[in-house]
C-alpha positions as CSV (number, residue, x, y, z in Angstrom):
1,M,110.6,-46.3,55.7
2,R,108.4,-45.6,58.8
3,S,109.7,-47.1,62.0
4,I,109.1,-46.4,65.7
5,C,109.9,-48.4,68.8
6,L,108.0,-47.6,72.0
7,T,109.0,-49.1,75.3
8,D,108.3,-48.9,79.0
9,A,110.3,-46.1,80.6
10,S,112.1,-48.5,82.9
11,H,113.5,-50.7,80.0
12,F,116.1,-50.1,77.4
13,V,115.5,-51.4,73.9
14,F,118.1,-51.1,71.1
15,P,116.7,-52.5,67.9
16,G,118.7,-54.1,65.1
17,E,122.4,-54.7,65.4
18,N,123.2,-51.5,67.3
19,T,125.5,-51.9,70.3
20,L,126.4,-49.6,73.2
21,S,129.8,-48.1,73.2
22,F,130.4,-48.3,76.9
23,D,130.0,-50.6,79.9
24,L,126.4,-50.1,81.0
25,A,126.8,-51.7,84.4
26,Q,129.9,-49.6,85.2
27,N,128.1,-46.5,84.1
28,F,125.3,-47.1,86.6
29,E,127.8,-48.0,89.3
30,N,129.7,-44.7,88.8
31,I,126.6,-42.6,89.2
32,S,125.4,-44.6,92.2
33,N,128.7,-44.2,93.9
34,A,128.3,-40.4,93.4
35,N,125.0,-40.6,95.3
36,D,123.3,-38.9,92.3
37,L,120.3,-40.8,91.0
38,S,118.4,-37.7,89.8
39,F,118.7,-39.1,86.2
40,L,116.6,-42.2,87.0
41,P,112.9,-42.2,85.9
42,N,110.5,-40.2,88.0
43,P,106.7,-39.8,87.7
44,K,107.0,-36.5,85.8
45,Q,109.4,-38.0,83.2
46,E,107.3,-41.2,82.9
47,K,104.3,-39.0,82.2
48,I,106.2,-37.1,79.5
49,L,107.3,-40.4,77.8
50,L,103.7,-41.7,77.8
51,R,102.3,-38.5,76.3
52,L,105.0,-38.4,73.6
53,E,104.4,-42.1,72.9
54,Y,100.6,-41.6,72.6
55,F,100.9,-38.6,70.3
56,V,103.5,-40.1,68.0
57,K,101.6,-43.4,67.7
58,Q,98.5,-41.6,66.7
59,V,100.3,-39.5,64.1
60,L,101.8,-42.6,62.5
61,N,98.7,-44.8,62.7
62,D,95.7,-42.5,62.4
63,P,95.2,-40.8,59.0
64,V,92.2,-38.9,60.4
65,F,94.4,-37.4,63.1
66,R,97.1,-36.5,60.5
67,R,94.4,-34.6,58.4
68,S,93.3,-32.8,61.6
69,L,96.9,-31.7,62.2
70,R,97.1,-30.5,58.6
71,Y,93.9,-28.6,58.5
72,K,92.9,-28.0,62.2
73,P,96.1,-28.1,64.1
74,H,94.8,-26.1,67.1
75,E,92.0,-28.6,67.7
76,A,94.3,-31.6,67.2
77,L,96.9,-30.3,69.7
78,A,94.2,-29.3,72.2
79,D,92.8,-32.9,72.0
80,H,96.1,-34.0,73.5
81,G,96.1,-31.3,76.2
82,F,98.6,-29.0,74.5
83,D,98.4,-25.2,74.4
84,S,98.0,-24.5,70.7
85,S,98.3,-20.8,70.7
86,L,101.7,-20.8,69.0
87,A,100.8,-23.3,66.4
88,P,100.8,-22.2,62.7
89,A,97.8,-22.6,60.4
90,S,98.9,-26.1,59.2
91,L,101.1,-28.9,60.6
92,G,101.7,-31.4,57.8
93,V,103.4,-34.7,58.5
94,K,105.3,-37.0,56.2
95,H,104.7,-40.0,58.5
96,Y,106.5,-42.5,56.3
97,T,109.8,-40.7,57.0
98,V,109.6,-40.9,60.8
99,D,112.1,-43.2,62.4
100,T,112.4,-42.6,66.1
101,L,112.7,-44.4,69.4
102,I,110.9,-43.3,72.5
103,N,112.2,-44.6,75.9
104,F,113.9,-43.2,78.9
105,A,117.4,-43.7,77.7
106,Q,116.8,-41.9,74.4
107,I,114.9,-38.9,75.8
108,F,116.6,-38.4,79.2
109,G,120.1,-39.7,78.6
110,L,122.1,-42.8,79.6
111,L,125.7,-41.4,80.0
112,A,127.0,-40.4,83.4
113,P,126.6,-36.6,83.7
114,R,129.6,-34.4,84.6
115,T,129.4,-31.1,86.4
116,L,128.5,-28.4,84.0
117,V,130.8,-25.5,84.9
118,D,129.7,-22.9,82.3
119,P,126.0,-23.3,81.3
120,R,125.3,-21.9,77.8
121,L,123.7,-18.5,77.6
122,E,120.5,-19.8,76.2
123,L,120.1,-22.1,79.2
124,R,120.6,-19.3,81.6
125,L,118.1,-17.1,79.7
126,V,115.5,-19.9,80.1
127,L,116.3,-20.2,83.8
128,Y,115.9,-16.4,84.2
129,G,112.4,-16.7,82.6
130,V,113.0,-14.4,79.5
131,K,113.4,-17.1,76.9
132,P,110.6,-19.7,76.5
133,A,112.8,-22.6,75.3
134,A,116.3,-23.3,74.2
135,L,117.6,-25.7,71.5
136,L,121.3,-26.7,72.0
137,H,123.4,-28.7,69.6
138,G,126.5,-30.7,70.6
139,D,127.9,-34.2,71.4
140,E,125.8,-36.4,73.6
141,Q,128.1,-36.1,76.6
142,M,128.0,-32.3,76.6
143,L,124.2,-32.4,76.2
144,T,123.8,-34.9,79.0
145,D,125.7,-32.6,81.2
146,A,123.4,-29.7,80.2
147,L,120.3,-31.9,80.7
148,H,121.5,-32.9,84.2
149,W,122.1,-29.2,85.1
150,S,118.7,-28.2,83.7
151,Q,117.0,-30.9,85.9
152,Q,118.8,-29.6,88.9
153,Q,117.4,-26.1,88.2
154,G,113.9,-27.4,87.9
155,L,113.8,-27.1,84.1
156,I,112.5,-29.8,81.6
157,A,115.2,-31.1,79.2
158,L,114.7,-33.7,76.4
159,L,117.3,-35.1,74.1
160,S,116.5,-35.0,70.4
161,P,115.1,-38.1,68.5
162,D,118.0,-38.1,65.9
163,Q,121.7,-37.9,65.7
164,W,124.2,-36.9,63.0
165,H,127.9,-36.5,62.2
166,Y,129.6,-33.1,62.8
167,V,130.6,-31.2,59.7
168,D,133.0,-28.2,59.9
169,D,132.3,-25.2,57.9
170,E,135.2,-24.1,55.8
171,G,136.8,-20.9,57.1
172,K,134.6,-20.6,60.1
173,G,137.0,-21.7,62.9
174,G,135.5,-25.2,63.5
175,Y,131.9,-23.9,63.6
176,S,129.2,-26.0,62.0
177,N,126.0,-24.7,60.4
178,L,125.2,-27.9,58.5
179,T,124.8,-31.4,59.8
180,G,125.8,-34.6,58.2
181,T,123.5,-37.5,57.5
182,R,120.8,-37.8,60.2
183,S,119.7,-41.1,61.7
184,R,117.7,-42.3,64.6
185,A,119.5,-41.4,67.8
186,Q,121.2,-44.3,69.7
187,A,121.6,-43.6,73.4
188,G,125.2,-43.9,74.5
189,S,126.7,-43.5,71.0
190,G,128.2,-40.1,71.9
191,A,127.1,-38.7,68.5
192,E,126.0,-35.2,67.8
193,R,122.4,-34.5,69.0
194,S,120.2,-31.6,70.1
195,L,118.7,-30.8,73.5
196,V,115.4,-29.1,74.2
197,V,115.1,-27.1,77.4
198,A,112.0,-25.3,78.8
199,Q,110.4,-24.4,82.1
200,D,107.1,-26.0,81.2
201,P,106.8,-29.8,80.3
202,D,104.2,-29.2,77.6
203,H,106.3,-26.5,75.9
204,A,109.3,-28.8,76.0
205,M,107.3,-31.7,74.5
206,L,105.9,-29.6,71.7
207,T,109.4,-28.4,70.8
208,W,110.6,-32.0,70.8
209,L,107.7,-33.0,68.5
210,C,108.7,-30.2,66.1
211,L,112.1,-31.9,65.8
212,V,110.4,-35.3,65.1
213,F,108.0,-34.0,62.4
214,G,110.0,-31.1,60.9
215,W,107.7,-28.4,61.9
216,D,110.2,-25.5,61.5
217,D,107.7,-22.6,61.7
218,F,106.2,-24.0,64.9
219,L,109.7,-24.7,66.3
220,G,110.7,-21.0,65.8
221,N,107.5,-19.8,67.6
222,L,108.2,-22.1,70.5
223,L,111.8,-21.0,70.8
224,G,110.6,-17.4,71.0
225,Y,111.9,-16.2,67.6
226,P,110.0,-13.4,65.8
227,A,107.5,-14.8,63.2
228,C,109.1,-12.7,60.5
229,C,112.5,-14.1,61.2
230,T,111.3,-17.7,61.3
231,S,109.5,-17.3,58.0
232,A,112.6,-15.7,56.4
233,F,114.8,-18.6,57.7
234,V,112.5,-21.3,56.3
235,E,112.4,-19.4,52.9
236,R,116.1,-18.8,52.7
237,W,117.4,-22.1,54.0
238,P,117.7,-23.8,50.7
239,T,119.9,-21.0,49.4
240,A,121.9,-20.8,52.6
241,A,122.6,-24.5,52.6
242,K,123.6,-24.5,48.9
243,E,125.6,-21.3,48.7
244,H,126.6,-20.3,52.2
245,Q,127.3,-23.6,54.1
246,G,124.0,-23.2,55.9
247,D,124.6,-19.7,57.2
248,P,121.8,-17.1,56.2
249,T,123.8,-14.1,57.6
250,I,124.6,-12.7,54.1
251,L,121.0,-13.2,53.0
252,S,119.9,-11.2,56.0
253,L,122.4,-8.5,55.2
254,L,121.3,-8.2,51.6
255,A,117.7,-7.7,52.8
256,S,118.7,-5.0,55.4
257,G,118.8,-1.2,55.2
258,K,121.9,1.0,55.6
259,M,124.5,0.4,58.3
260,P,125.2,0.7,61.1
261,Y,123.0,-1.9,62.8
262,D,122.0,-2.3,66.4
263,W,124.8,-4.2,68.1
264,R,122.4,-6.3,70.1
265,I,121.5,-8.5,67.1
266,N,125.1,-9.0,65.9
267,I,124.6,-12.7,65.2
268,A,127.8,-12.9,63.1
269,A,129.8,-12.6,66.3
270,R,128.7,-16.1,67.3
271,Y,131.7,-17.4,65.4
272,F,133.7,-15.9,68.3
273,G,131.5,-17.3,71.0
274,V,129.5,-14.1,71.6
275,E,125.8,-13.6,71.0
276,L,122.6,-12.3,72.6
277,I,120.0,-13.8,70.2
278,Q,120.1,-17.4,69.0
279,H,118.2,-16.9,65.7
280,F,119.0,-15.3,62.4
281,P,117.2,-11.9,62.1
282,C,115.3,-11.5,58.9
283,Q,117.0,-8.1,58.6
284,F,119.7,-6.5,60.7
285,D,117.3,-3.7,61.4
286,C,114.5,-6.0,62.5
287,R,112.6,-4.2,65.3
288,H,111.3,-7.5,66.8
289,S,114.7,-9.0,67.0
290,I,116.1,-5.8,68.6
291,D,113.3,-5.9,71.2
292,I,114.1,-9.5,72.1
293,A,117.8,-8.9,72.3
294,T,117.3,-5.8,74.5
295,N,115.2,-7.9,76.9
296,Y,118.0,-10.5,77.1
297,Y,120.6,-7.8,77.6
298,N,118.6,-6.1,80.4
299,T,118.2,-9.4,82.1
300,L,121.9,-10.2,81.9
301,S,122.7,-6.7,83.2
302,Y,120.6,-7.5,86.3
303,F,121.8,-11.1,86.9
304,E,125.2,-11.0,85.3
305,P,126.5,-7.4,84.9
306,Q,130.0,-8.5,84.0
307,T,128.7,-10.9,81.3
308,A,126.5,-8.1,79.9
309,E,129.5,-5.7,79.7
310,T,131.7,-8.2,78.0
311,I,129.0,-9.2,75.4
312,Q,128.4,-5.5,74.6
313,H,132.1,-4.9,74.1
314,Y,132.4,-7.6,71.4
315,L,129.0,-7.2,69.8
316,Q,129.4,-3.4,69.4
317,S,132.0,-4.0,66.6
318,A,132.5,-4.5,62.9
319,I,132.5,-7.8,61.1
320,L,134.3,-8.7,57.9
321,Y,132.6,-11.8,56.5
322,S,134.0,-14.0,53.8
323,E,132.8,-17.4,52.8
324,Y,136.1,-19.3,52.8
325,D,138.8,-16.8,53.8
326,G,137.6,-16.5,57.4
327,I,135.6,-14.0,59.4
328,V,137.2,-11.0,61.2
329,L,135.9,-9.2,64.3
330,L,137.1,-5.6,64.7
331,T,136.2,-4.0,68.0
332,E,137.7,-0.6,67.3
333,V,136.9,1.0,63.9
334,T,136.1,4.3,62.4
335,Q,134.6,4.9,59.0
336,K,134.0,7.7,56.5
337,E,132.4,7.6,53.0
338,H,134.4,8.4,49.9
339,D,133.2,8.0,46.3
340,N,130.6,5.4,47.0
341,S,133.0,3.5,49.2
342,L,133.8,3.3,52.9
343,L,137.2,4.1,54.2
344,I,137.7,1.9,57.3
345,D,140.4,2.5,59.9
346,Y,141.0,0.0,62.6
347,I,143.5,-1.2,65.3
348,A,144.9,-4.5,64.0
349,S,145.9,-5.7,67.5
350,S,142.3,-5.7,68.6
351,S,141.2,-8.0,65.8
352,S,140.0,-11.6,66.1
353,F,139.9,-14.2,63.4
354,T,138.2,-17.5,62.7
355,Q,141.1,-18.4,60.3
356,P,144.1,-16.7,61.9
357,E,146.6,-18.4,59.5
358,G,144.7,-17.3,56.3
359,S,145.6,-14.6,53.9
360,L,142.8,-12.3,55.0
361,A,144.0,-12.4,58.6
362,Y,147.5,-11.7,57.4
363,A,146.4,-8.7,55.4
364,I,144.4,-7.3,58.3
365,L,147.3,-7.7,60.7
366,Q,149.8,-6.0,58.3
367,N,147.6,-2.9,57.9
368,N,145.4,-0.5,59.7
369,S,142.9,0.5,57.1
370,F,141.0,-0.8,54.0
371,T,138.5,0.4,51.5
372,Y,135.1,-1.3,51.2
373,N,132.7,-1.1,48.2
374,S,129.2,-2.0,49.5
375,V,127.8,-2.2,45.9
376,D,129.9,-5.0,44.5
377,H,131.1,-6.3,48.0
378,T,134.8,-5.9,47.4
379,M,137.6,-4.9,49.8
380,Q,140.8,-3.2,48.8
381,I,143.6,-3.6,51.4
382,D,147.1,-2.5,50.5
383,D,147.5,-3.7,46.9
384,Q,145.2,-6.7,47.2
385,Q,141.5,-7.0,46.4
386,Y,139.1,-9.4,48.0
387,D,135.9,-10.2,46.2
388,K,132.6,-11.4,47.7
389,I,133.4,-10.1,51.1
390,Y,130.9,-8.4,53.3
391,F,131.3,-5.6,55.9
392,L,128.9,-5.2,58.8
393,L,129.1,-2.4,61.3
394,F,127.3,-2.5,64.6
395,S,126.9,0.3,67.2
396,E,124.6,1.7,69.8
397,L,121.3,2.8,68.1
398,I,118.8,2.8,71.0
């Protein structure tokens, strides 16, 4: 069913039987008492809302414009004043599936913001000018805090048009690669949403429109991901969602050459809160991903040298990846080949686990070596064998 509600930026409209989960008057009073009204509508934000409204309305109501997006996307975007240089060759739209609400509360938030003490790495990379845009996921309060911080830094931040229920991956320490059922976002619900952040309003709006219409290739381009990695992600996503709880890491590994890999694109360490890149590399020897990660690292070395040093310490490591028995990060390992297998020595006390109470963690802690067969992806530790487990070694290659 197609549905869209468009309102003046200074009014809040909540269609159907939806109700707010907080005291609206008290919320405004709290912010006013703090003498912080930066979240209220301003001309720049009102212009963004009007442009988004006009574009979405034309997509939904004008079949000629939809055909133009499908066959001549660069011209269609240029007609709306957008830079189309990053657009793919086609932008199809299933307009009958769009159900979104465009108003100030939905796009710029309605919850009272709190002080953001530790801005996410991708936000800081956008601020430093080395990342074109960031896409964050989290609950509405956390994203509202990030939105408010971004505005204070002069960045453009837009909340996503949809919301969902958080779904934990099994064995991943509370991490979530998949989302539950998606629905139209409801400002103030506190649900899981996304946040687009960019330095340029047009770039932020195009990224937001990609979320509305499901333009995954275009979204990857706008976020600064290599085209090869974006294409690989789109192609692998059905398999990743069905067989790997939405995580393409193993599919990237199986497409990669021989280890070790450059530590800068150790995306598997994100389960421990450490990463440089925010995309899944098509291969762990992807030159484009390494170049992007190196740029990020060099930037952090200049602005945040201690952060860069800490990130390098954890990314320059080894990863044991299992689907349901947890993931292990080993920061001190040595390896040698023997009869088509790898003999891995490690220091158990330096290990980290997404599932510290699991059998894999127990086996690692009780030993200091294991044998890994990279052909059939099995690990022999003590007298126990683990099947369908993957070993990834990262080191300094540049």
